[in-house]
C-alpha positions in Angstrom: -4.7 -14.7 3.6 -7.2 -12.2 2.4 -6.9 -11.0 -1.3 -8.2 -7.6 -2.6 -8.1 -5.3 -5.3 -7.1 -1.5 -6.1 -9.5 1.2 -7.0 -9.6 1.1 -10.7 -9.5 4.1 -12.9 -12.2 2.6 -15.3 -14.8 3.2 -12.8 -15.9 6.5 -11.5 -17.3 5.6 -8.0 -16.7 3.3 -5.0 -20.0 1.6 -5.7 -18.7 0.3 -9.1 -15.4 -0.9 -7.6 -17.1 -2.5 -4.9 -19.3 -4.5 -7.1 -16.4 -5.7 -9.0 -14.5 -6.7 -5.8 -17.7 -8.8 -4.6 -17.9 -10.3 -8.3 -14.8 -12.8 -7.9 -15.3 -13.0 -4.2 -12.4 -10.8 -3.0 -12.2 -9.7 0.5 -11.5 -6.0 0.3 -11.2 -3.1 -1.8 -8.2 -0.6 -1.4 -9.5 3.0 -1.6 -7.0 5.1 -3.4 -6.9 8.7 -2.0 -5.4 10.0 -5.3 -8.8 9.8 -6.8 -11.5 12.4 -6.3 -14.1 10.1 -5.2 -11.8 8.6 -2.4 -11.0 12.0 -0.9 -13.6 12.8 1.7 -14.1 11.0 5.0 -16.5 13.2 6.9 -19.4 11.6 8.9 -21.9 11.0 6.1 -19.0 9.7 3.9 -18.1 7.2 6.5 -21.7 6.2 6.9 -22.0 5.8 2.9 -18.7 3.8 2.6 -19.6 1.5 5.5 -23.1 0.9 3.8 -21.3 0.0 0.5 -19.0 -2.3 2.1 -21.7 -4.0 4.2 -23.9 -4.4 1.1 -21.1 -6.1 -0.9 -19.7 -8.2 1.9 -16.1 -6.7 1.8 -14.1 -4.4 3.9 -11.5 -1.6 2.9 -7.8 -0.9 3.1 -6.5 2.6 2.2 -3.9 4.0 -0.1 -2.6 7.3 0.9 -2.3 9.8 -1.7 1.2 9.4 -3.4 2.0 13.1 -3.1 2.2 12.9 0.7 5.4 14.2 2.0 5.6 14.1 5.8 9.2 15.7 5.8 8.8 18.8 3.7 11.0 21.7 4.5 7.9 24.1 4.3 6.2 23.8 7.7 2.8 24.6 6.4 3.1 21.8 3.7 4.4 19.4 6.3 1.7 20.1 8.9 -1.0 19.8 6.0 0.2 16.3 5.2 0.2 15.5 9.0 -3.2 16.6 9.3 -4.3 14.4 6.4 -2.7 11.4 8.1 -4.4 12.1 11.3 -7.8 12.6 9.9 -7.4 9.4 7.6 -6.4 7.4 10.7 -9.5 8.7 12.7 -11.8 7.9 9.6 -10.0 4.5 9.1 -10.7 3.8 12.9 -14.4 4.4 12.6 -14.7 2.3 9.3 -12.6 -0.6 10.8 -10.0 -0.3 8.1 -7.1 -2.4 9.3 -4.1 -1.0 7.2 -3.3 2.3 5.4 -0.6 2.0 2.7 1.8 4.9 2.0 5.0 6.0 0.4 8.1 7.7 1.6 8.8 10.9 -0.3 12.3 11.1 -1.6 11.8 14.9 -1.7 13.9 17.1 -4.2 17.3 16.5 -5.5 20.0 18.5 -7.2 21.5 17.0 -10.2 25.2 18.0 -10.5 27.5 16.7 -13.3 28.8 13.7 -11.4 25.9 12.8 -9.0 22.5 13.6 -7.4 22.3 15.4 -4.0 19.1 14.4 -2.2 18.1 17.2 0.1 16.7 14.8 2.8 20.1 13.1 2.7 21.9 16.4 2.9 19.6 17.8 5.7 19.4 14.5 7.6 18.7 15.8 11.1 15.4 17.6 9.8 14.6 14.4 7.9 14.9 12.1 11.0 13.2 14.7 13.2 10.1 14.6 10.7 10.3 10.8 10.8 10.1 10.7 14.5 7.0 13.1 14.3 5.2 10.5 11.9 5.8 7.8 14.6 4.3 10.0 17.3 1.2 10.5 14.9 0.7 6.8 14.5 1.5 5.6 18.0 -2.2 6.5 19.4 -3.7 4.0 16.9 -1.7 1.0 18.2 -3.7 -2.1 18.1 -6.3 -0.5 15.9 -4.6 0.5 12.4 -1.4 -0.4 10.8 0.4 2.1 8.6 2.5 0.2 5.9 5.2 1.9 3.9 5.5 0.8 0.2 8.6 0.2 -1.9 8.9 1.7 -5.4 12.1 1.8 -7.4 14.5 1.0 -4.8 14.8 2.6 -1.2 17.8 5.1 -0.9 20.3 4.7 2.0 18.6 7.5 3.8 15.1 6.0 3.2 16.3 2.7 4.8 17.6 4.7 7.8 14.2 6.1 8.1 12.4 2.9 7.7 14.6 1.2 10.3 13.4 4.0 12.8 9.7 3.8 11.6 9.3 0.0 12.0 10.1 0.1 15.6 6.8 1.7 16.1 4.6 -1.5 16.7 1.7 -0.3 14.3 4.1 0.8 11.4 5.3 -1.8 9.0 6.1 -2.5 5.4 4.3 -3.0 2.1 6.1 -5.3 -0.4 5.1 -4.3 -3.9 6.7 -7.3 -5.6 6.1 -5.8 -9.1 8.0 -2.7 -8.3 10.6 -4.7 -6.6 11.1 -6.9 -9.7 11.0 -4.0 -12.1 13.6 -2.3 -10.1 16.1 -5.3 -10.2 14.9 -6.5 -6.8 16.9 -3.7 -4.9 14.6 -4.0 -1.9 14.2 -7.8 -1.6 16.9 -8.1 1.0 15.3 -5.5 3.1 12.0 -7.0 2.9 13.1 -10.6 3.7 15.1 -9.3 6.7 12.1 -7.6 8.0 9.5 -10.1 6.9 8.0 -10.0 10.6 7.1 -6.2 9.7 5.4 -7.2 6.5 1.9 -6.0 6.7 0.6 -5.6 3.3 1.6 -7.0 -0.2 0.8 -5.6 -3.7 0.7 -8.4 -6.0 1.2 -8.0 -9.7 3.6 -9.6 -12.3 6.4 -7.7 -14.0 9.4 -8.0 -16.3 12.4 -6.0 -16.1 11.3 -2.2 -16.3 7.5 -3.1 -16.6 5.1 -3.9 -13.8 1.5 -4.2 -13.0 1.1 -7.1 -15.6 -1.7 -9.8 -14.9 -0.3 -12.6 -12.9 1.5 -15.5 -14.8 2.4 -13.0 -17.6 5.8 -11.8 -16.2 8.9 -13.4 -14.8 8.4 -13.1 -10.9 8.5 -16.2 -9.0 4.8 -15.7 -7.7 4.9 -18.9 -5.6 7.9 -17.8 -3.6 6.3 -14.3 -3.0 2.9 -15.6 -1.9 4.6 -18.0 0.6 6.1 -15.0 1.9 3.1 -13.3 2.4 1.5 -16.3 3.9 4.4 -16.6 6.2 4.0 -13.0 7.4 0.2 -13.2 7.5 -0.3 -10.2 5.5 -3.1 -9.1 3.1 -2.5 -9.1 -0.7 -3.8 -6.6 -3.0 -3.8 -8.0 -6.8 -2.7 -4.6 -7.9 -3.3 -4.7 -11.8 -5.0 -1.8 -13.6 -8.0 -3.2 -15.5 -11.1 -5.3 -14.7 -10.0 -7.7 -17.3 -6.5 -8.1 -15.7 -8.0 -8.5 -12.4 -10.5 -11.2 -13.4 -7.6 -13.1 -15.2 -5.2 -12.7 -12.2 -7.9 -14.1 -9.8 -8.1 -17.0 -12.1 -4.5 -17.5 -12.1 -4.6 -17.7 -8.4 -7.4 -20.3 -8.2 -5.6 -22.4 -10.8 -2.0 -22.2 -9.5 -2.2 -21.8 -5.8 -3.7 -24.9 -4.3 -3.9 -23.4 -0.6 -5.8 -20.3 -2.2 -8.1 -22.0 -4.4 -11.1 -20.5 -2.6 -10.0 -17.1 -4.1 -12.6 -16.0 -6.5 -15.3 -18.0 -4.8 -18.1 -15.8 -3.8 -18.0 -14.8 -0.1 -20.5 -16.8 1.9 
């Protein structure tokens, strides 16, 4: 398995993050498109990013902007996000990026005295039609790039229905964020285990009830079990902690506690 790191907020450039990625011998850096320095993928940007990766002996994965909403009722907004995805897929192909991580937006909900009404549930035909459009956007990139949908605080029934449709597309799969899963009471564990063959990516961090993104070994997750699942699925693992200190300590935990992964944190040859 390849292990990588997220783009850390304590650094203001891809160069600084790439240097940290190289330091413990991690394989890849997950570029976070919420950040201003990870927004542009024009010709010169692709050349620059490629050079940074080559100089540090790493490669990239991508985390799409968390505001992405491919099912928005406003056609201009929906088309805008579809365009972002198309352009990102094209840039990723040029950079040799193997996977793009994204979320499913729940959209807006109305809170009534006794329950919440999610508009994507109420207007399901529009929602499912938009999900099918998303599959069509990803289809031309089969065999080149995988798009992987991440869990957050428990998939709603209409989201699970969407995911069941999405993962029929060969290059769309799942990201299992094990910290989010634990913090949400493992609501998505059954879905992930059921679809382990579509697990393309894993976000690895420790967690306690209601608190995630902890350094590995500081929470209550059965990390051995989760990492065995990742190994079985053959997916990449992002050590998704939030500081350089937590990253270094988490890599140290991997080296000390995972015999088959003892090479993690050894400088790339």
